[in-house]
Each structure stands twice: as structure tokens, then as C-alpha cells.
N, C-alpha and C positions, 0 to 999 in steps of 0.2 A: 795688248794678251793676244791678241789675232788680226792677220794682215791679210783683211776681206779683198783689201783692193789689189793687192800684188798678185791673190786667186784668182779675182774677175778678170785683170788683163790677157790670163790665159785661156779662157774663154769667153772674151768679149766679142766675136765673130757672131758665133751662136747666139750668143744670148742676145745681143743686140739686134739681130736679125729676128728672136722670134718674140722676143718684146714688140718689136713695131709690127710683125704680122697679126699678133692681138691687137694693138691698136687699130692698125687697119679694118680688122675684120670687125671691134668693137664688142667679141664676145668676151666679154671681161669675167666672167662667172657661167662657169661650168662649160667653160670651151675646150675645142679638141684635145690641146694640152694637156688639160686636168685627167681627162681617162686614158690619154698616152703614158703618161706620169705612173698613174696607177699602174697600169699593164706593165710597166718597167720593172715598177718596184716589187711588186708582184713575184716577176721571171727571177729576178735577184736574190728576193731571200726565200722565195722555195716555198710562198705562200699562197693559199688559193685566193682569201681575198684580204686588199687592201680598201679602207675607207680613210681617203683622205679628209682634211679638216681643219678649222681656224688655228689653232694651236696644242701642244702637248697637254696645256692643263685642263684646256676642252675635251682631247683625248682620253683623258683618265675618266673624267666626270659623265659621259658618254659611255663608256665602259661599264662603270657601275652601273649606270642607269637602265641597261642594256640586261644587265644579270638579276635586276628587279630586286635588289640589295635593299631593305627596309629599314626606318628609322630605330636606332638600336640595335643594329647587326653590327656586329665588332669586324673591324678590319685591321689586319697586321702588318706592318711595315717598319722601317727601322727611323732610329732619330736622327742618324747622320747623315740626311738629306737635302734638297731642298725642299722650302716650301710647300711647293705646289703639289708634293705626292699626298701630304696630310690634307690640306687647303679643301679636297676636294670633297673629300671624306666627310669631314665638317661639315663643307657647305650642304651635303646631301643629309644630314641628319644623322649619318651611320657614327659610329663610336671608333674614334683613331689609338690603336693597340700600338706602343713604339715598343720597339726594342733595341738591343745594343748591337753593335757589326764587329764582325771580324776584325783584330788589329793588324794587320798587313794587308789585306786585299780590299779594307774598305766596304765591302759587301755584306747585305745580314746574316746575322749570325743562328743558323739554323736549331741549333741547340735551343737559343733564346725563343726563338718563334715558337718550339715544340709547346716549351712553357707554360706560355702567354696563350694554348689554344682552350677556348671555353664551347661548352652549348651555343653561346652566340658568335660565335666566330663563324664568317662565312667565306672570306676572302684572305689573301695574301698580295702583298704588293711588293716584290722584292725589286729594288732600285740598284738598277746594272753601273753603279757609279763610277765616276773618272774615265770609265773607257773598256770595261772587262766585265763579265758574266758574272752576277751570284751563283751559288751552287746549284745548279737547277734541278740537277737529278735527284738530288737531297730534299730538296724541297717539292717538287713533283710527287716523290712517293708520301710527304709529309700528307698534300693534297689530297693523296687518294684514301690514303687511313682515314682522314675524318674528312671526308666528302667537300671539301673546298675549292671555291675556285681561286686561280692566278692569274693577277694581271701585272705583268710585266713592264716595269717603267723602264723604257728603252733609250730615254729623251740624251743620255750620255754615252751609248754603246752603238748607234747602230753600224753595222758592219762586220762586228764584235762574231766569233764562232765559237759554239761551247761544245766538247766534245764528251759522249757518253764513255760509261766505264764498258761496252760493249764496243766501240769504237765508232759507233754511230754520229753524224757532228750536224747538227742546226745553228743556224743566225738566232741573233739574240731576238727575243721578240717573237720568235712563231713558235715556243718550248708550250707556255701556258695556254689558258684559257683567251684570253686576249693580250696582245702585246699593244703601247703606247709610243709615242715617240714626238717629238719636236723638232720642227725646221727652225729655229730661232737662228738668227744669221750666223751666230759665233756655232754654233753646232758643228759637226763632222759633216754633214749634210744639211745645210743652211741656205734658204732662200734671202728675199733683199725685202723682207717685211716679217709677218708674222706665216706660221703655216704649221702643220700635225696632221698625224696618221695614226690611224688604230689597223690592226692586223687578227687575222683570226682564220683557223681553217676549217670551222665551223660554219656550214650556210645558211642555217635556220638562225643564228647569232648575227651574221653579217647582215643579213636581212634587217633584221632589227635592227641594228649598229646604222644601218643606210637611214633607217627611218626616222629615228632620233635624233640622226644629225642634221635633218633637213626639216624639221617643226614635225616631226611625228607621221610625216608621212606616206601612205603606200602607194596613192598616184595624187596627181595635182587636185587639192581642196580635199583631201578622206583622208582625216587624222586619227590614226590607229592606236597610238598611246602618245603620253606628254612628251615633247620634245622639245630641239632648241635651234638655234641656226648657228651651223657652223660647217663653212667650206673655206676650200682652199680655193684662192682666185685663180685665174688662169697665168697671170704675169708672173706671178709665185711656183706654180708648176712647170712654165718655160724653163726660167733659172733651175730649177732642181732637177727636171730633166736632163737637162747640160749638166750639173753637175754630178748626176748618177754615175755617170759614164766613168768619171774618174774617182769615184770612193774608194775603190779599192789603193788607186795610186796615192791619192789621201791619206789613207790609214798606212801606207807604206813609210811615208815623208814623216809619219807623227813618228814612226816607231825608230828612224832613221835617228831624230833630233833626240827621240828619249834613250839609246841607245848613246849618244854625244854626252847626254846628262848625265848619264849613268858612269861613263867610263871617267868623266872629270870627276865627279863626287866621291868616287869610289874608295878615297883615300883620306877623308875629310869624315872625322869622328863625331863631327856635331850633326850631321845631317843624314838621315837613314832615307833611302831611293826610292821608288815604289816597287812592290813586290806583283811581280805575275803569278797569278793563279795557272795553277796545272792543269786547267781541266779550260780553260777559255783564253783565244786570243786577244791581247790587247789592242784595241784601237786609240789611247789618249787622247781622247775630249781633253783633259787635265794632267799635265805632270806635276804629281802633287808629292813635294817632301814634307817630311817630319823632323824639324828643328829640335835639337839636344835641348836641355832643362837650362844649358846656361846662356843662349839665345836669346836676346828681347826682341820679339818677332817685330814690336812697333818701330824699335828704331829700326832693323834690320830692312823693312819696308819702305821706311823714310830714306836711308841711306840709298838703296835701291833705288828708286825712284829719281835721287838729284843726280846719280847717274845714268839715268834714260832706259831703266830697265822697270816696267811694271811688275808687279808682284800682286798675287789676288791672295784672300784668306777665303776656301769654301770648305767650312763655313764657322761663323766664327761662334754659334750660339746652335748648341742642340734643340731640335724641335721640343723634345719635355722640358724645356727651361725657356721657352718662349712664353709673353703672356698667353697670345690665343690657343694656347694647346695646354697649359699647366691644368695639372688635375692630380686627384687624391691617390691616382691609381700609381704615380710614379713621382720623382722627387731627383732634386740635386742629389749625385751622388750612386744613383740606383745603377746609370749606364758608365762604368768607368771607362771602357775603350772610346764609346763617342766622344766624351768630357774630355778626355786628353787628346783627342783628335783634334775637337775644336780647340783648344789650347794650345797646339802646336805645329799646324799643317800649312805649309803657303806653298802657293802654285804660281810655277816661273812662267812664263813667254809661251805655249805650245800652240805651233799652226802649219801649214803646211808648206809655209814660204820660207820657213830659216834655213840659211845658210851657214854653212859652218864656222863663216867669219864673227856670223852675230852670234852664234852658241858658245865660241871660244870667249867670245866676251860678256856673254852673261854669267858664261859659267869662273868665269875668273875674278868677275869681281864679288860673286854669292862665296866663293872659295874664300876671297881676302877677308871678304868682310865677317866669316865665321869660324874660321880655324882657329 
């Protein structure tokens, strides 16, 4: 699904030298590269504060801790997403309120958010799924109206640009109260292990986020708040610093691959290609098709695998139907869009190293098996 080795070969000299420098210096934790990457990412995102951490799940947890959310507080997010988004809500004793998504963009349905706001609602977590932004202007208007926090889950959309109705642009993750991202190796900006980051433009909130990520310390051995131990190690920062320079180039390569797929599948009545939002650029973390009703998805995956083509299902079971998140509040059938998508989506290989020959082979095999 992702060619990390091919991508590495193009930045090998810089990455290898940087890693060797870390080993030589033995500054494995909080070494200079961590602060350098932090500053570079702040500049790229045009955000005041980036707080590196250990992974994207930690980023979400630290964000919710910093907002002083209390057990019983309700947090609204989408049912069609990776489990981490809801997982941290539950871990903190908060109440996950799951809602449906838009059938075309797969992003959280703003009308569904509004219908589920109660006096207990404290935050909204829009997930910028598969590489493009949710409707942040409408979400921020709702948040302002109801005095809610907005925590953007940017794990799949780093580098995407959102355009407001007045023409103003902002990077995904810099619009809400806090943005959270993952640097898992397969992400658009991925390290060679685990990593994550939190963004905010609020000075006081940034101070608190940094404290929580570092055992709640304001200064060494002075613990002002309950914290965790979550940090980006120096070797991973070296990798990310090298890759950040190429992030827009990576997005362009993914868009070229997506455009190739779009054209190749345009005359296939059994496939629906991804829809681009008019308000957001797309960085194509995933290229996700919707299969027609007559396509046996399991059989198709098996056939593609036999021809050397991986294909993944993101995601096969909605969160509201997972045992860990079942609730009297929602049941099977309540989220028709999410449930339909979980039954019909299929993601094809999508990465920076796809050449036309590979894309043509994938497209030919998919068309042959589905037309």
C-alpha cells in the first residue's frame, strides 16, 4: 500500500547523516533536531505552537486533558473513522457521541453534529479523513454558537489547505482550538517509528499542552498538573525534518496518482471515485473507491492479492457497532451513510512512488475484475 523504501532512497543521504549525528552526540531524547523540526513545522503550518509527542493517539489525549474536560462531558466525533479518535474520549471517562458522515467526502456531517449537541457537549472532534478537510467554517460557527472546543484530527490530512468563504486559507489542524496529528510511518509525513504532534495558536494552551506531555512539569521536578510521558525522540525528528521539505512534493505525487486512477475508472459504472471537497485541497492519504452493489468485495480483494495488488478496507466496522463503543444512544441502522460506506469502500495503493506503469497495471486489473 505504501512504498517507504523507495521514498527513503531519495532522501537517504540526509537521513543517514542525521541519524548518525544523533548517535554520535547520544542526544536521543529532546536533542536539537526535535526543536529544529518543531520550528520548521510551525513555519510550514503558519501556527504559533507545535508540541511534538510520541504518537497521534497521545496527541488527542493530551489535547483533551489540556481542555480540562471532565468525566461525563460529551465529545462529538464521526462513527466512520479509525478507533483512536473515540478511544481517547472513552479512556478519559468522557462520553463519545458518534454521528454520521457525508456520503461523498466521508467527512463528519455538520447537520448531524448540530442535532447531537446537548448541555453536556463540550467538544467536537472533526476527522479530516483520507486527506481532505471537514467543513471547518461551519463547524467553527457551531462551536462559537454553543461555546465548544474543536479538536482537529489531522492524522490523515497534514498539508491540506482549507479555504473559507471569504477566500482566506488555513492549513488543516490550525483552524480549531487544537490540532492533532500522527507521524506513523505510512502517513503523508511519516517517521521511521512512532511520533505525533499537537498544534495551537493559544499561548496559554500551548504552555499547558507542553506540561502535560512532560509529566505535568513546569520546571524539572515541579509538577503542576497531572501529566503523561509523551515525546518525539531525536532520531524520528531527524527523519521528519528531512521529509517535511518534500511534503508538498509528496502531496503533488499523490494527486497525480489519484488523477490517473480517476481517469482510468471514469467509465466503470461499478466504481465511484473519490469526491473532492470544494473547500479543501486533498492530499490523498488514501484513495478510496466505493464499490457497486454487485461487487463482492472480499472476492475482489482476494483476486487483486493474487495479482500482486494490495487493497485495504478503511473501515470495515463502524465505531457505533464495535463492542467497545456500543451504547443505548445509537444502534445499527442509525447511521446509514457510515454503514453503507463500511460495506462498500476499498482503498487502493496510494503513495509517492507510484509510476504510470504501476498505476496502469493496478487500474487494468481493477477494471477487469469489476466491469
